[in-house]
VOLOLUM-949180 format. One record per atom (N, C-alpha, C, O): z, x, y; residue in one letter. Coordinates in steps of 0.05 Angstrom, whole numbers, plus 5000, padded with zeros to 4 digits. Layout:
BEGIN
ZXYA...
end
This chain:
BEGIN
097433091092M095532851106M095032691101M092932571108M097332591082A098232271091A100332221111A101932041109A100232351127S102132311149S100232211172S100932041189S097032361171T095232371187T094532051184T093531891202T095132001160N093231681147N094831491163N093831321179N097831521157R100131271172R100331351198R101831211212R099231541209N099431541251N097231371250N097531171263N095231391239S092731271243S092430891237S090730721242S094030901230S094030611212S095630381242S094630191253S098130511246N099530531277N098130421296N095730411291N098930321320S097030291344S100230441364S102530431354S099530561392K101030641400K102830461411K105230491415K100530111418S102929951431S105629781402S107829701409S104929751377S107229761353S108829971359S111029891366S108630241358N110830501367N113030411384N115530391382N110730361405Q113630381422Q115630111422Q117730111435Q114929921408A115829681414A118529651386A120529511384A116929931363R119029821345R121229971347R121130211356R123429861340V127029841338V127830021314V127129951291V129430271318I128830341290I131530281279I131730221255I134130291299Y136630261308Y137630141325Y137730201349Y138729891312Q140329781342Q143729711337Q144529521323Q144929851347E148329741336E147929441344E147229281325E148229321375F149029051388F146928961387F145429001405F146128781363G144428551372G141328611386G140028821384G140828461395N137328531402N138028521437N140128451449N136128581445N135428561476N133728401487N131928451503N135028091470N132427901475N134827621492N136327451483N133927721519P135527551543P135527221521P137427141507P132627071523A132426771507A134526831486A136426701494A135126941465A137026891445A139526831458A140926651449A140326981483T143426991487T143626841513T145826811525T141026731522E142226431538E144026301530E143526271506E146626141539R146025921531R145125581539R144325471559R145825481508A143425251520A145125021525A147224941517A143624951538V145624721565V145024451559V142624391562V146624251549S144023881546S144823841575S146823941587S142923691585E142523641609E142723321603E141123181591E145423241617L145622991606L144922861639L144922981660L144322551634P144022461663P147322401672P149322391657P147022331710A149322291728A150622151712A152822231706A149521871698S152021681690S152921691665S154121501654S152321961651Q154221991625Q156622261632Q158322361618Q155922291656Q157822601660Q160822441677Q160922361700Q163022451656N165822381663N166522631681N166622831666N167022701702L167223001724L170122881744L170322721762L172423081727K175023201744K174723221771K173023381778K175923081790V176323211815V179923271822V181823131817V179823471832Q183323601831Q182923871857Q181324051864Q185023781862A186224111885A187424221880A189624151870A186524531886S187024761864S189224861888S189424741910S190725081880R192225311900R192725501882R193825711889R191925461859K192525721838K190826021842K188426011836K191626211850G190426461847G188926421875G186826541876G189426321892R188826391926R189226411943R187926351963R191926531941K193426631961K194326381980K194126342004K195326231963G196325901987G194125692005G194525532023G191425781991K188625582001K188725421994K190725431978K187425111994T187425061982T184325031971T182625151985T183224841943V180924921942V180124651924V181024631901V178624441935T177624201910T175924321883T173724441883T177324271866V174524381832V174124121823V175723941818V171324131823I169423811807I169423881780I166923881779I170223941757S169323981736S168823741714S169423511717S167523881687G166023671675G163823651669G162823511652G162823821689F159423831688F157023921659F157024131648F156323831656Q154523911640Q150823801637Q149423621627Q150724121658T148524011679T147524361677T149124521668T144524441687K144124771680K145824801713K147424661724K144825011719P145625231744P144025121759P144725071782P141725061751E139425061785E140424761786E139424671806E142224511771T141524231781T144624331802T144224361826T146624351794L148824491803L149324611827L151024511842L147924841836A146624931854A145424741876A145224851898A144624511875A143524271890A145024251897A145624341919A147124061875L149323941884L151524061893L153523921891L151724261902L153024381913L153124511939L155024611952L149924461943K149024541976K149824171980K152024181992K149424001978Q149423791987Q152323721987Q153123592006Q153923781971L157123611970L157323802002L157623712024L157024061995K158624302022K156924202060K157224342079K155924042060T154524022085T155423782085T156123732108T156023512064Q157323352072Q160323422076Q161623362096Q160823502063C164323652068C164623732101C166023652119C162023982097G162024192132G163724402125G164724542142G164124432098T165324722083T163624862066T161524822055T165625082067G162925192042G165025202012G167125112006G162825372001G163425401968G161625501944G159525631944G163325371922T160925611908T160925481867T161925261861T160225591854V160425481826V160925801817V160426031824V162425631793R164125811779R164625721755R165325481756R164325841728D164125741704D163525451710D165325291715D161625411710N160025021706N162225011718N163924991700N163525011746E165124751761E165224781793E166424981801E164524671806I164024641832I166524671839I168324571825I167524911877E169924891885E169024821913E166924941916E169624691933I169324651948I171624661966I173424511961I171724841989Q174124952006Q175924692025Q174824502035Q178424732026G180124582037G181024242011G180224221988G182324062023D182123932014D180323652013D181023482029D178423601997H176423342002H175723141979H173423061973H179023051962K178522951938K177522671936K176022601918K178322481961Q176722241965Q174322201975Q172722031971Q174222411993K170522492001K168722451972K167322271962K169722711965L167622771937L167822601923L165822501913L170422491917V169522211887V167022011904V164921921894V167822001930Q166121771937Q162921911937Q161121741933Q162322111940I160022231949I159922211918I158822001911I160622341898L159122321866L158722101861L156522071850L160021911865T159921531858T158221441872T157021251862T157321531900Q154421391903Q151221541888Q149121431882Q152121831885L150522051870L149821871838L147721881826L151721731830G151221621796G154121731781G155021581763G154921881785Y157122051776Y159821861774Y160921711791Y160621951742K163921771752K165622061752K165922261739K166121951770A169322131785A170922101786A171121891798A173822221779K176822151772K178022331795K177022541802K180622201806I181422471810I183722561794I185222391786I184122781789S185522911767S188823051785S188623161807S190323031778G193223131785G194323041811G192922881824G196523131822G197222951843G196423031874G197022871892G
end
């Protein structure tokens, strides 16, 4: 008899959302999302370098040091790819442009208001 009173007080929606045991954290994607501070372009110090490591001898220009959201990086990547006429991608909060375009990318980034320097040899 006591069990019928307990079941009648709980609604069906609260029973479906109720978690009895969970071993690895909660399933809240907002909680696991990394907070990124969006700095203005003039306050970001970017490094532009050419790299061949792990790319089977192909040269790739890597731009690192961004402190922006992924949406901003994707928009900037599209603009840089069209200006260089090559492909590219965003990996680990860095932009990779195919080919050696260090001088051109530094010039474009400074025109956009970023502080960019060539790094490495």
